[in-house]
Structure formats: structure tokens, C-alpha cells
MARTORKOL-487803 format. One record per residue (C-alpha): residue number from 1; residue in three letters; chain; y, z, x. Coordinates in steps of 0.25 Angstrom, whole numbers, plus 5000, padded with zeros to 4 digits. Each point is the difference from the previous one (the first is absolute). Layout:
<NUM,ALA,A,<Y,Z,X>>,
...
***
This chain:
<1,MET,A,<5179,6614,5332>>,
<2,ALA,A,<4988,5002,4990>>,
<3,ALA,A,<5010,5008,4991>>,
<4,ALA,A,<5010,4988,5000>>,
<5,SER,A,<4989,4990,4998>>,
<6,ALA,A,<4995,5008,4988>>,
<7,ALA,A,<5014,5000,4994>>,
<8,VAL,A,<5001,4985,5002>>,
<9,VAL,A,<4987,4998,4993>>,
<10,ASN,A,<5004,5009,4988>>,
<11,ALA,A,<5013,4993,4999>>,
<12,VAL,A,<4993,4986,5000>>,
<13,ASN,A,<4991,5005,4989>>,
<14,ASP,A,<5012,5002,4991>>,
<15,CYS,A,<5007,4988,4994>>,
<16,PHE,A,<5015,4999,5004>>,
<17,SER,A,<5008,4998,4988>>,
<18,ILE,A,<5011,4989,5002>>,
<19,GLY,A,<5014,5006,5002>>,
<20,SER,A,<4994,5013,5006>>,
<21,THR,A,<5006,5004,5014>>,
<22,VAL,A,<4990,5001,5011>>,
<23,LEU,A,<5001,5004,5015>>,
<24,CYS,A,<4990,4994,5009>>,
<25,THR,A,<4997,5004,5015>>,
<26,THR,A,<4994,4989,5008>>,
<27,CYS,A,<4990,5002,5011>>,
<28,PHE,A,<5012,4998,5010>>,
<29,LYS,A,<5007,5012,4993>>,
<30,ASP,A,<5011,4991,4994>>,
<31,GLU,A,<5004,5005,4986>>,
<32,VAL,A,<5003,4990,4989>>,
<33,GLU,A,<5005,5005,4986>>,
<34,GLY,A,<5002,4991,4988>>,
<35,GLU,A,<4998,4996,4986>>,
<36,VAL,A,<4986,4995,4996>>,
<37,LEU,A,<5001,4986,4996>>,
<38,ALA,A,<4985,4997,5000>>,
<39,PHE,A,<4987,5007,5004>>,
<40,ASP,A,<4986,4993,5002>>,
<41,HIS,A,<4989,5010,5000>>,
<42,ASN,A,<4989,4991,5005>>,
<43,THR,A,<5008,4996,5013>>,
<44,LYS,A,<5008,5014,5001>>,
<45,MET,A,<5012,4992,5001>>,
<46,LEU,A,<5013,5006,4995>>,
<47,ILE,A,<5013,4992,4999>>,
<48,LEU,A,<5013,5009,5001>>,
<49,LYS,A,<5015,4996,4998>>,
<50,CYS,A,<5009,5008,5010>>,
<51,HIS,A,<5014,5001,5002>>,
<52,SER,A,<5004,4989,5010>>,
<53,LYS,A,<5004,5004,5014>>,
<54,THR,A,<5010,4989,5001>>,
<55,ALA,A,<5007,4998,4987>>,
<56,GLU,A,<5003,5010,4989>>,
<57,GLU,A,<4998,4990,4989>>,
<58,LEU,A,<4987,4995,5005>>,
<59,SER,A,<4986,5006,5000>>,
<60,ASP,A,<4988,4999,5010>>,
<61,VAL,A,<4986,4998,4995>>,
<62,TYR,A,<4989,5006,5008>>,
<63,VAL,A,<4985,4997,4998>>,
<64,MET,A,<4992,5012,5004>>,
<65,ASN,A,<4986,5000,5003>>,
<66,LEU,A,<4996,5015,4996>>,
<67,SER,A,<4987,4999,5008>>,
<68,LEU,A,<5009,5000,5013>>,
<69,CYS,A,<5009,5012,4995>>,
<70,SER,A,<4998,5014,5004>>,
<71,ASN,A,<5007,5006,4988>>,
<72,VAL,A,<5005,4995,4986>>,
<73,GLN,A,<5008,5009,4991>>,
<74,VAL,A,<5006,4997,4986>>,
<75,ILE,A,<5014,5005,5001>>,
<76,LYS,A,<5004,4997,4985>>,
<77,GLU,A,<4991,4996,4989>>,
<78,CYS,A,<5006,4989,4991>>,
<79,ASN,A,<5002,5003,4985>>,
<80,GLY,A,<4996,4986,4996>>,
<81,ASN,A,<5014,4996,4995>>,
<82,PHE,A,<5005,4988,5008>>,
<83,ILE,A,<5014,4995,4999>>,
<84,ASP,A,<4996,4986,5006>>,
<85,ASP,A,<4986,4994,5001>>,
<86,PRO,A,<4995,4999,5015>>,
<87,GLN,A,<5004,4988,5007>>,
<88,LYS,A,<4989,4990,5003>>,
<89,LEU,A,<4997,4999,5015>>,
<90,ASN,A,<5001,4987,5007>>,
<91,LEU,A,<4986,5000,5006>>,
<92,GLU,A,<5003,4988,5009>>,
<93,GLN,A,<5012,5007,5006>>,
<94,VAL,A,<4991,5012,5002>>,
<95,LYS,A,<4989,4992,5007>>,
<96,MET,A,<5011,4993,5009>>,
<97,ARG,A,<5005,5014,5004>>,
<98,LEU,A,<4986,5005,5002>>,
<99,ARG,A,<4997,4988,5009>>,
<100,LYS,A,<5013,5002,5008>>,
<101,THR,A,<4997,5015,5002>>,
<102,VAL,A,<4986,4997,5005>>,
<103,GLU,A,<5005,4989,5009>>,
<104,ARG,A,<5011,5009,5006>>,
<105,ARG,A,<4990,5011,5002>>,
<106,GLN,A,<4990,4991,5007>>,
<107,ASP,A,<5012,4995,5009>>,
<108,PHE,A,<5003,5014,5004>>,
<109,LEU,A,<4986,5003,5003>>,
<110,LYS,A,<5000,4988,5010>>,
<111,SER,A,<5011,5007,5008>>,
<112,LYS,A,<4991,5012,5002>>,
<113,ASN,A,<4994,5002,5014>>,
<114,ALA,A,<4994,5013,5005>>,
<115,ASP,A,<5002,4995,5014>>,
<116,VAL,A,<5015,4999,5000>>,
<117,SER,A,<5012,5009,4997>>,
<118,PRO,A,<5007,5001,4986>>,
<119,GLU,A,<5012,4993,5007>>,
<120,ALA,A,<4991,4988,5004>>,
<121,GLN,A,<4995,4999,4985>>,
<122,GLU,A,<5014,5000,4995>>,
<123,LEU,A,<5004,4989,5009>>,
<124,TYR,A,<4988,4992,4995>>,
<125,ARG,A,<5005,5002,4986>>,
<126,ALA,A,<5014,4995,5004>>,
<127,ILE,A,<4995,4988,5007>>,
<128,ALA,A,<4990,4997,4988>>,
<129,LYS,A,<5012,5002,4990>>,
<130,GLN,A,<5007,4988,5007>>,
<131,LEU,A,<4989,4991,5002>>,
<132,GLY,A,<4989,5004,4990>>,
<133,TYR,A,<4988,5009,5001>>,
<134,HIS,A,<4991,4988,5001>>,
<135,GLU,A,<5007,4996,5013>>,
<136,VAL,A,<4998,5013,5007>>,
<137,SER,A,<4988,5008,5005>>,
<138,TRP,A,<4995,5010,5009>>,
<139,GLN,A,<4992,4996,5013>>,
<140,GLY,A,<4996,5013,5005>>,
<141,GLN,A,<5013,5007,5003>>,
<142,ASN,A,<5008,4987,5001>>,
<143,ILE,A,<5007,4994,4988>>,
<144,GLN,A,<4996,4985,4998>>,
<145,ILE,A,<5011,4991,4994>>,
<146,LEU,A,<4999,4986,4995>>,
<147,ASN,A,<4987,4999,5008>>,
<148,GLU,A,<5008,4997,5013>>,
<149,VAL,A,<5009,5012,5002>>,
<150,THR,A,<4995,5013,5005>>,
<151,VAL,A,<5008,5014,5001>>,
<152,SER,A,<4993,5010,5009>>,
<153,PRO,A,<5003,5015,5002>>,
<154,PRO,A,<5010,5005,5001>>,
<155,TYR,A,<5005,4989,4990>>,
<156,ARG,A,<5013,4997,5006>>,
<157,VAL,A,<5007,4987,5002>>,
<158,ASP,A,<4994,4999,5014>>,
<159,ASN,A,<4986,5001,4994>>,
<160,VAL,A,<5001,4987,4992>>,
<161,VAL,A,<4992,4988,5005>>,
<162,SER,A,<4996,4987,4994>>,
<163,SER,A,<4987,4993,5003>>,
<164,SER,A,<5007,4986,4998>>,
<165,ASP,A,<5013,5004,5007>>,
<166,ASN,A,<5007,4999,4987>>,
<167,ASP,A,<5014,5005,5003>>,
<168,THR,A,<5005,4999,4986>>,
<169,SER,A,<4989,5009,4994>>,
<170,CYS,A,<5001,5010,5011>>,
<171,ASN,A,<5016,5001,4999>>,
<172,TYR,A,<4998,5002,4985>>,
<173,ILE,A,<4990,5011,5002>>,
<174,LYS,A,<5009,5006,5011>>,
<175,ARG,A,<5012,5001,4990>>,
<176,ILE,A,<4991,5007,4990>>,
<177,ILE,A,<4995,5010,5010>>,
<178,LYS,A,<5014,5002,5006>>,
<179,GLN,A,<5006,5002,4986>>,
<180,PHE,A,<4988,5010,4996>>,
<181,PHE,A,<5003,5009,5012>>,
<182,ASN,A,<5015,4999,4999>>,
<183,THR,A,<5000,5005,4986>>,
<184,ARG,A,<4991,5012,5003>>,
<185,PRO,A,<5005,5013,5003>>,
<186,SER,A,<4999,5004,5015>>,
<187,PRO,A,<4990,5011,5003>>,
<188,SER,A,<5011,5010,5004>>,
<189,ALA,A,<5006,4998,4987>>,
<190,GLN,A,<4987,5002,4993>>,
<191,GLU,A,<4998,5013,5008>>,
<192,ASN,A,<5014,5005,4996>>,
<193,THR,A,<4998,4997,4986>>,
<194,SER,A,<4987,5007,5000>>,
<195,SER,A,<5006,5012,5007>>,
<196,ALA,A,<5012,5001,4991>>,
<197,SER,A,<4991,5000,4987>>,
<198,VAL,A,<4992,5011,5006>>,
<199,SER,A,<5010,5009,5006>>,
<200,PRO,A,<5007,5005,4986>>,
<201,THR,A,<4986,5003,4995>>,
<202,SER,A,<4996,5008,5013>>,
<203,SER,A,<5013,5007,5000>>,
<204,SER,A,<4999,5004,4985>>,
<205,LEU,A,<4986,5005,5003>>,
<206,SER,A,<5004,5009,5012>>,
<207,SER,A,<5012,5006,4992>>,
<208,SER,A,<4991,5003,4988>>,
<209,ASN,A,<4989,5006,5008>>,
<210,ALA,A,<5011,5008,5008>>,
<211,ALA,A,<5006,5005,4987>>,
<212,SER,A,<4987,5005,4995>>,
<213,GLY,A,<4995,5006,5013>>,
<214,SER,A,<4988,4992,5000>>,
<215,PRO,A,<4996,4992,5013>>,
<216,VAL,A,<5002,4986,5002>>,
<217,PRO,A,<4987,4993,5001>>,
<218,ALA,A,<4997,4993,5014>>,
<219,ASN,A,<4996,4986,4999>>,
***
């Protein structure tokens, strides 16, 4: 980790020339490779233009905070000859996207609860997606909705109650819960899928070890 940090520091100390190709590895191990549009040495912010993941004729623009990157590599230096001048960034659009990204991240963090299962957290997000995250909250292990409807473990339709006997709200929440569980694969299907994905690997390992005469390691 110290070596990676030193590499990032050395890269940051250099000036990235516009048009060069740079590969950044984030602290989440995600890799972003693109063409340098701009670099601010004081803030360690690097703007990259990358191939769009949705449309071939479009490009995605990433604003990378190099202080949060584990590695930075210059893949190709620019020779300084530009066919077109770099396009100006729409800063208002960048700010809007940043704000929306932060809001989505904050909403996701609201769904986290160490005392409940991942499935319950997914259900929380499914309900919040329909009603808005400002209308849903955790009350211990219970999901509180619209300040009147409570969904308690194991979070099925029979666990939906209303403090004001509001049948309309209860029925709406029940429909969301029913749809959520109906669209999820059954536990047996998940086990079968997991077994199917593991079996070929296990078979190939056994055959390989048998052919080489080496023992198969016991788990």
C-alpha cells in the first residue's frame, strides 16, 4: 500500500499533458482509462474523457480525485498535436451530476442496517424507490413508512400494520412487498445456480490434478 501511495504521489507531482492517455485505479479497485482533458495540480483533480459504455458515438467524462486513487499510470504521452481543441466543460451540468450522485449515495446509505439481512435492505430500497427515501426509515429492525405504516421481520405482507388503520397505504405497501418477493429467485433456484457454476470448475480441477498425478487438495 505504501508503494502504491508513493506511485500516486510521484504521478501527481508530474503535470499530465492534455491528450495523454491515463489509467487510474480507484480505492475501490475500479479502473478508469481515458484521455486527459484537464488537470489541476493544487486540488489533484484529473478530468478524463473515456469511451461511453452506452453509445459508441458518445464519451463519458470522469473527474478523478487522485488523492483517492491507489495507482495512476500514463499509458500514452501526447505529442502535443491536437486535431480539435478540447471542448469546454459544462460546469453547471457537472455540478448537477455530482449533486445527484451524492444524493443517490446518501440514499443508499440510509438503507444500510447492520441488524437486518441484505434481503431486508433490498426491500427497503424497493419501497423507497416507489415512495421516496424521505418517506422511509429504519426503526430498529422495522421499516417505517409514511410515519404510519410499519413492516416488521420477516417483512412479508402479513407483517404490515398501520398505526392509523389506513388500509389504502397498507395495501399499497403489501403490493410492493408481494412484487418484490415474486420477482426474486427462490432459494432452491439460487442454490442450483451456485452449484452449476461451481461444478465445472471442480471437475476441471479434479481432472487436471488426476492427469498430473498430484493430489486434489481437501477443503
